[in-house]
C-alpha positions in Angstrom: 23.4 -6.7 38.0 23.7 -2.9 38.4 27.5 -3.3 38.3 27.3 -5.2 35.1 25.2 -2.5 33.5 27.7 0.1 34.5 30.5 -2.0 33.0 28.5 -2.3 29.7 28.0 1.5 29.6 31.7 2.1 30.3 32.7 -0.4 27.6 30.3 1.3 25.2 31.8 4.7 25.9 35.3 3.3 25.1 34.1 1.7 21.9 32.3 4.9 20.8 35.7 6.6 20.5 36.4 4.3 17.6 33.1 4.8 15.8 33.6 6.0 12.2 30.6 4.7 10.3 26.8 5.5 10.7 26.1 1.8 11.2 28.5 1.6 14.1 26.9 4.7 15.7 23.4 3.0 15.3 24.7 -0.1 17.1 26.0 2.2 19.9 22.6 3.9 20.3 20.9 0.4 20.4 23.2 -0.7 23.2 22.3 2.4 25.3 18.6 2.0 24.6 18.8 -1.6 25.8 20.7 -0.7 28.9 18.2 2.1 29.7 15.3 -0.4 29.3 16.9 -2.9 31.5 17.7 -0.2 34.1 14.0 0.9 34.1 12.8 -2.6 34.6 15.2 -3.1 37.5 14.1 0.2 39.1 10.5 -0.9 39.0 11.4 -4.2 40.6 13.6 -2.5 43.2 13.0 -3.4 46.8 13.8 -1.2 49.8 14.3 -3.7 52.6 11.5 -6.2 52.4 9.1 -4.0 50.5 9.0 -3.5 46.8 9.0 -0.1 45.2 5.4 0.9 44.3 5.1 3.8 41.9 1.5 4.6 42.8 2.3 4.6 46.5 5.3 7.0 45.7 3.1 9.4 43.8 0.5 9.4 46.6 3.0 10.2 49.2 4.6 12.8 47.0 1.2 14.5 46.7 0.7 14.4 50.5 4.2 15.9 51.0 3.2 18.9 48.7 -0.1 19.4 50.6 -2.4 18.0 48.0 -3.9 15.4 50.4 -3.6 14.7 54.1 -4.9 11.2 54.2 -4.1 8.2 51.9 -7.3 6.7 50.7 -7.6 3.0 50.1 -9.7 3.4 47.0 -7.5 3.9 44.0 -10.1 5.9 42.3 -9.6 8.7 44.8 -6.1 9.3 43.3 -7.8 11.3 40.7 -8.7 14.0 43.3 -5.1 14.9 43.7 -5.1 17.2 40.7 -8.0 19.2 42.2 -6.1 20.3 45.3 -3.6 23.1 45.4 -0.1 21.6 45.9 3.0 23.4 47.0 5.4 22.7 44.1 8.0 25.0 45.5 8.3 22.7 48.5 9.3 19.7 46.4 11.4 22.1 44.3 13.5 23.2 47.2 14.0 19.6 48.2 15.1 18.7 44.7 17.5 21.6 44.5 19.4 20.2 47.5 20.2 17.2 45.3 20.9 18.9 42.0 23.7 21.3 40.8 21.6 22.6 37.9 20.7 26.3 38.0 16.9 26.7 37.9 15.6 28.6 35.0 12.2 30.0 34.1 10.1 27.8 31.9 6.7 26.2 31.5 5.8 22.6 31.3 3.3 23.1 28.5 5.0 26.0 26.7 3.8 29.6 26.7 0.8 30.4 28.9 -1.1 32.1 26.1 -1.0 30.4 22.7 -2.8 32.0 19.9 -3.5 29.6 17.0 -2.8 31.3 13.8 -5.5 31.0 11.3 -4.5 30.5 7.8 -5.9 33.2 5.6 -7.7 32.0 2.6 -6.6 33.8 -0.4 -9.1 34.0 -3.2 -7.5 34.1 -6.6 -9.3 35.9 -9.3 -10.0 33.8 -12.3 -8.1 34.9 -15.4 -10.4 35.7 -18.2 -8.7 35.4 -21.5 -10.0 37.5 -24.3 -10.7 35.7 -27.5 -8.6 38.2 -29.3 -5.4 37.1 -27.4 -6.1 33.4 -28.0 -3.9 31.9 -30.8 -4.4 28.6 -32.3 -1.4 26.6 -33.6 -0.7 27.1 -37.2 -2.1 24.2 -39.2 0.4 22.8 -41.8 -1.2 21.1 -44.8 0.6 18.9 -47.3 0.3 21.4 -50.0 2.0 24.1 -47.8 5.3 22.2 -48.0 6.7 22.9 -51.4 9.7 20.9 -52.4 10.6 20.4 -56.1 12.4 17.1 -55.5 13.8 14.9 -52.8 17.0 16.6 -51.8 18.5 13.6 -50.1 18.1 11.3 -53.1 19.4 14.0 -55.4 22.5 14.6 -53.3 23.2 10.9 -52.9 23.2 10.5 -56.7 25.4 13.5 -57.1 27.9 12.1 -54.6 28.0 8.8 -56.5 28.6 10.5 -59.8 31.6 12.5 -58.3 33.0 9.3 -56.8 32.7 7.5 -60.1 34.7 10.2 -61.9 37.4 10.4 -59.2 37.9 6.7 -58.7 39.4 5.4 -55.5 40.1 8.3 -53.2 40.9 9.1 -49.5 37.7 9.3 -47.5 38.6 12.6 -45.8 39.8 14.2 -49.1 36.4 13.2 -50.6 33.9 14.3 -48.0 35.6 17.2 -46.2 34.7 20.8 -47.3 37.4 23.0 -45.8 35.2 26.0 -45.8 32.0 24.5 -44.3 32.0 22.0 -41.4 28.2 21.4 -41.7 28.4 20.4 -45.3 31.3 18.0 -44.5 28.9 16.3 -42.1 26.2 16.2 -44.8 28.7 14.7 -47.3 29.4 11.8 -44.8 25.7 11.4 -44.4 25.0 11.0 -48.1 28.0 8.7 -48.6 26.7 6.4 -45.9 23.7 5.6 -48.1 26.0 4.3 -50.8 27.9 2.2 -48.3 24.6 0.9 -46.8 23.4 -0.2 -50.2 26.7 -1.9 -51.1 27.5 0.6 -53.9 30.6 1.9 -52.2 33.3 0.1 -50.4 35.8 1.3 -47.7 39.3 -0.2 -47.2 42.5 0.7 -45.4 45.5 0.8 -47.7 49.1 -0.1 -46.9 49.7 3.5 -45.6 46.8 3.3 -43.1 44.6 5.7 -45.0 40.9 5.0 -45.4 40.1 4.6 -49.2 36.6 4.6 -50.7 35.6 3.5 -54.2 32.5 2.4 -56.1 31.7 -1.3 -56.4 28.8 -3.5 -57.6 26.1 -4.1 -55.1 26.0 -7.8 -54.0 23.2 -9.8 -55.6 20.9 -12.1 -53.8 23.1 -15.1 -54.8 26.1 -13.3 -53.4 24.4 -12.8 -50.1 23.3 -16.4 -50.1 27.0 -17.4 -50.6 27.9 -15.5 -47.4 28.7 -12.0 -48.7 27.8 -9.5 -46.1 27.9 -5.7 -45.8 29.4 -4.1 -42.7 28.8 -0.6 -41.5 30.8 1.4 -38.9 30.0 4.3 -36.6 32.5 7.1 -37.1 33.0 10.0 -34.7 33.4 13.3 -36.6 33.6 16.5 -34.7 35.0 20.0 -35.5 38.4 19.1 -34.0 38.6 16.0 -36.3 37.5 18.2 -39.2 40.3 20.8 -38.6 42.9 18.0 -38.0 42.0 16.3 -41.3 42.3 19.5 -43.2 45.7 20.1 -41.7 47.0 16.5 -42.2 45.8 15.9 -45.7 46.3 19.5 -46.8 42.8 19.9 -48.1 42.3 23.3 -49.8 39.3 22.6 -52.0 36.2 20.4 -51.6 35.7 17.6 -54.1 32.0 17.8 -53.6 30.8 21.3 -54.7 29.3 23.7 -52.2 25.6 23.3 -52.0 23.3 26.3 -51.4 21.4 26.3 -48.1 18.1 24.4 -48.4 14.9 26.4 -47.9 11.5 25.0 -47.0 8.3 26.9 -47.2 5.9 26.4 -44.3 2.6 28.2 -44.2 3.6 31.0 -46.5 7.0 31.5 -44.8 10.5 30.4 -46.0 12.8 28.7 -43.6 16.4 27.8 -44.4 
């Protein structure tokens, strides 16, 4: 049985050279653990001649050898007295050195002889006392603080519709792009989307592949019942697209006039 265990260990060593994944390494450690467990069981059951190996008997004789006891008591409870006698550990140490090639070093079985347990200092943190003068409450915004003469979105949507009605069918980019202001170009697309959503504006691709927009009549309830549907699209419009459209379509002037920056009054202050 011992020879078979040695063969298993040697085979595991050869296979370990091919280990690449953590799972395979885990299996290798499992094999070694199982071999160690089986070896320990075989050692406990080992017999020298006709007598079995007795761990307690071995410990008792080892203690006698080191001078801890001179007679082996029959009562197992007397084994506890071994620790009370002074034993010559150097004697067993010299015997062990004859069978070992390891250089002896200084060390302690239980760590340093004097161990001082560090006490965690309790730090008392002073409570922060906030003065009432430094406390600030969030500014309360009331409905009357927001002063807006009219709904800017509705006003601009109507303005975009009027301009589209005057111009007729036109290229989408020529209509919405402001060559001097990227932000207002985005706003123009936003206002135009309301007209498309309500079915007041249509978008088609002409024979040259250009997107054309024009006003149309919104479908009635009967038209919708007959199967007429409105479709919307999501269009990506970034600054690179804005610059490219200005270059391709040679846009030099905005069809939708430049709007002044919107200002909103909140709590007595103007933001724009």
